[in-house]
RODO-2510 file (C-alpha; in nm, 4 decimals, decimal comma):
residues 186
     n   res          X          Y          Z
     1     m     0,2852     2,0173     0,5470
     2     f    -0,0597     1,8930     0,4590
     3     f    -0,2490     2,0759     0,1878
     4     i    -0,5692     2,0731     0,3950
     5     e    -0,6577     2,1135     0,7629
     6     m    -0,5671     1,8160     0,9796
     7     i    -0,6756     1,7591     1,3394
     8     e    -0,4128     1,6079     1,5691
     9     p    -0,5193     1,3349     1,8148
    10     e    -0,4534     1,5495     2,1224
    11     v    -0,7191     1,8042     2,0169
    12     a    -0,9686     1,5634     1,8577
    13     e    -1,3234     1,5598     1,9885
    14     g    -1,6373     1,3530     1,9422
    15     q    -1,6382     1,0876     1,6713
    16     l    -1,2856     1,1738     1,5589
    17     k    -1,1502     1,1232     1,9101
    18     e    -1,3236     0,7840     1,9257
    19     v    -1,1839     0,6867     1,5851
    20     y    -0,8327     0,7921     1,6812
    21     e    -0,8576     0,5935     2,0066
    22     e    -0,9707     0,2862     1,8117
    23     v    -0,6865     0,3228     1,5604
    24     l    -0,4360     0,3595     1,8440
    25     k    -0,5748     0,0466     2,0095
    26     k    -0,5495    -0,1559     1,6861
    27     r    -0,2293    -0,0144     1,5373
    28     g    -0,0367     0,1502     1,8208
    29     t    -0,0013     0,4749     1,6270
    30     i    -0,1960     0,6928     1,3864
    31     a    -0,0259     0,7214     1,0500
    32     d    -0,0465     1,0501     0,8639
    33     v    -0,2384     0,8775     0,5836
    34     y    -0,5220     0,8450     0,8383
    35     k    -0,4724     1,1860     1,0034
    36     v    -0,5144     1,3637     0,6703
    37     q    -0,8705     1,2248     0,6692
    38     s    -0,9508     1,3756     1,0115
    39     l    -1,2193     1,6056     0,8700
    40     n    -1,4158     1,2915     0,7743
    41     p    -1,3716     1,0427     1,0624
    42     a    -1,5874     0,7734     0,9002
    43     s    -1,3470     0,7642     0,6052
    44     i    -1,0649     0,6687     0,8419
    45     i    -1,2618     0,3668     0,9648
    46     h    -1,3503     0,2528     0,6137
    47     h    -0,9973     0,3148     0,4884
    48     m    -0,8415     0,1151     0,7697
    49     e    -1,0844    -0,1757     0,7251
    50     l    -1,0101    -0,1851     0,3524
    51     y    -0,6346    -0,1706     0,4084
    52     l    -0,6312    -0,4402     0,6775
    53     g    -0,8575    -0,6684     0,4745
    54     i    -0,6536    -0,6396     0,1557
    55     m    -0,3077    -0,6464     0,3089
    56     f    -0,3560    -0,8779     0,6084
    57     g    -0,6644    -1,0837     0,5257
    58     k    -0,6614    -1,4475     0,4210
    59     s    -0,5308    -1,4738     0,0658
    60     p    -0,3490    -1,7119    -0,1652
    61     l    -0,0953    -1,4285    -0,2020
    62     r     0,1760    -1,4262     0,0579
    63     r     0,2243    -1,1149     0,2719
    64     y     0,5572    -1,0300     0,1087
    65     q     0,3921    -1,0460    -0,2347
    66     r     0,1325    -0,7900    -0,1288
    67     e     0,4059    -0,5601     0,0061
    68     m     0,6072    -0,6122    -0,3129
    69     i     0,3056    -0,5108    -0,5220
    70     a     0,2536    -0,2058    -0,2972
    71     v     0,6121    -0,0977    -0,3632
    72     i     0,5788    -0,1458    -0,7410
    73     v     0,2553     0,0552    -0,7611
    74     s     0,3962     0,3300    -0,5398
    75     a     0,7220     0,3447    -0,7362
    76     n     0,5325     0,3826    -1,0624
    77     n     0,3200     0,6573    -0,9072
    78     q     0,6319     0,8189    -0,7555
    79     c     0,4773     0,8056    -0,4078
    80     e     0,7801     0,8288    -0,1798
    81     y     0,5725     0,7895     0,1376
    82     c     0,4239     0,4510     0,0411
    83     q     0,7436     0,3301    -0,1277
    84     t     0,9316     0,3960     0,1933
    85     y     0,6870     0,2417     0,4393
    86     h     0,6018    -0,0591     0,2284
    87     g     0,9663    -0,1017     0,1304
    88     i     1,0434    -0,1277     0,5025
    89     a     0,7610    -0,3801     0,5412
    90     l     0,8875    -0,5813     0,2431
    91     n     1,2378    -0,5809     0,3831
    92     n     1,1019    -0,7396     0,7016
    93     f     1,0376    -1,0427     0,4801
    94     w     1,3273    -1,0214     0,2354
    95     k     1,5967    -0,9032     0,4784
    96     d     1,7798    -0,7562     0,1785
    97     e     1,7678    -0,3731     0,1614
    98     p     1,9610    -0,3484    -0,1710
    99     k     1,7091    -0,5877    -0,3292
   100     v     1,4204    -0,3718    -0,2037
   101     q     1,5882    -0,0564    -0,3367
   102     q     1,6437    -0,2223    -0,6747
   103     l     1,2772    -0,3244    -0,6807
   104     r     1,1866     0,0416    -0,6352
   105     t     1,3981     0,1487    -0,9328
   106     d     1,3720    -0,1478    -1,1747
   107     y     1,2035    -0,4707    -1,0720
   108     t     1,3206    -0,6427    -1,3915
   109     k     1,6749    -0,6426    -1,2509
   110     v     1,5739    -0,8181    -0,9280
   111     a     1,6042    -1,1948    -0,8937
   112     l     1,2393    -1,2881    -0,8484
   113     s     1,0391    -1,6031    -0,9086
   114     e     0,8392    -1,6164    -1,2309
   115     v     0,5163    -1,5541    -1,0388
   116     d     0,6615    -1,2553    -0,8521
   117     q     0,7982    -1,1095    -1,1768
   118     l     0,4537    -1,1447    -1,3352
   119     l     0,2851    -0,9854    -1,0315
   120     c     0,5229    -0,6885    -1,0610
   121     e     0,4465    -0,6609    -1,4318
   122     l     0,0717    -0,6637    -1,3622
   123     a     0,1158    -0,3985    -1,0919
   124     k     0,3100    -0,1737    -1,3273
   125     n     0,0773    -0,2229    -1,6235
   126     l    -0,2465    -0,1816    -1,4294
   127     t    -0,1055     0,1333    -1,2655
   128     l     0,0339     0,3011    -1,5772
   129     n    -0,1951     0,1636    -1,8490
   130     p    -0,5152     0,0319    -1,6928
   131     g    -0,7015     0,0461    -2,0252
   132     h    -0,4542    -0,1958    -2,1819
   133     v    -0,4927    -0,4742    -1,9266
   134     n    -0,7295    -0,7349    -2,0629
   135     e    -0,8009    -1,1052    -2,0271
   136     a    -0,5012    -1,1965    -2,2424
   137     a    -0,2748    -0,9976    -2,0081
   138     l    -0,3746    -1,2302    -1,7253
   139     e    -0,2954    -1,5519    -1,9128
   140     p     0,0759    -1,5579    -1,8153
   141     l    -0,0281    -1,5387    -1,4483
   142     k    -0,2654    -1,8321    -1,4921
   143     k    -0,0046    -2,0332    -1,6821
   144     a     0,2409    -1,9679    -1,3982
   145     g    -0,0059    -2,1299    -1,1590
   146     l    -0,1997    -1,8389    -1,0104
   147     e    -0,5678    -1,9064    -0,9636
   148     d    -0,8332    -1,6436    -1,0160
   149     r    -0,8557    -1,5634    -0,6435
   150     a    -0,4837    -1,4752    -0,6343
   151     i    -0,5262    -1,2568    -0,9428
   152     l    -0,8250    -1,0857    -0,7794
   153     d    -0,6272    -1,0245    -0,4610
   154     a    -0,3308    -0,8858    -0,6582
   155     t    -0,5679    -0,6537    -0,8414
   156     l    -0,7185    -0,5411    -0,5104
   157     v    -0,3714    -0,4541    -0,3772
   158     i    -0,2920    -0,2670    -0,6982
   159     a    -0,6200    -0,0759    -0,6888
   160     y    -0,5843     0,0046    -0,3196
   161     f    -0,2351     0,1486    -0,3596
   162     n    -0,3366     0,3580    -0,6581
   163     f    -0,6087     0,5004    -0,4306
   164     a    -0,3737     0,5448    -0,1337
   165     n    -0,0970     0,7014    -0,3437
   166     r    -0,3368     0,9617    -0,4786
   167     l    -0,4698     1,0359    -0,1304
   168     v    -0,1164     1,0741     0,0064
   169     m     0,0245     1,2814    -0,2794
   170     g    -0,2933     1,4789    -0,3456
   171     l    -0,3220     1,6019     0,0136
   172     g     0,0444     1,6566     0,0958
   173     v     0,1201     1,3572     0,3169
   174     s     0,4954     1,3216     0,3081
   175     l     0,7813     1,1687     0,4982
   176     d     0,8619     1,5197     0,6212
   177     n     0,5347     1,5202     0,8167
   178     q     0,6275     1,2098     1,0110
   179     k     0,7522     1,2535     1,3604
   180     d     0,8645     0,9296     1,5197
   181     e     0,5538     0,7493     1,4093
   182     w     0,5741     0,4014     1,2684
   183     v     0,3158     0,2156     1,0712
   184     h     0,3185    -0,1338     1,2191
   185     y     0,3545    -0,4181     0,9742
   186     d     0,2852    -0,7568     1,1262
***
């Protein structure tokens, strides 16, 4: 149950109806993370553009790395909704459900490349202790071969999921709300 009023697509009118139709055209379904924003239709558009740009846009980070970061941030924030959906997306790349589950509980016990381990560490640290991340904290990433653009993109994913986790948890979006809806991960 959402903590605030939410307008379902079948009763939407005006701008919201147009937004829902556009989301359906682009994504095939309307995830609850968008529906919870139904009282402010413009926020759905901006949210979706931000999400698609960060998660699917051109980047030196691979798609699985962005999903992996999403899972780490969401696990540290205890956001079951995002852990679940982005764990499913990550598993589309890894094809190893136990590995994904272990990532959710303790990434240090998962066989990851040095770069992936460092990305997970950055995701955890920037989520739990943002005031302690400084230039020196980024040096191991640079030494491992990540250029500044990759570090920027990792930070964007981390920041986005901290935002999304708070939206989801703060307004009562949960797995219980889901019907048979699926967030498409291409």
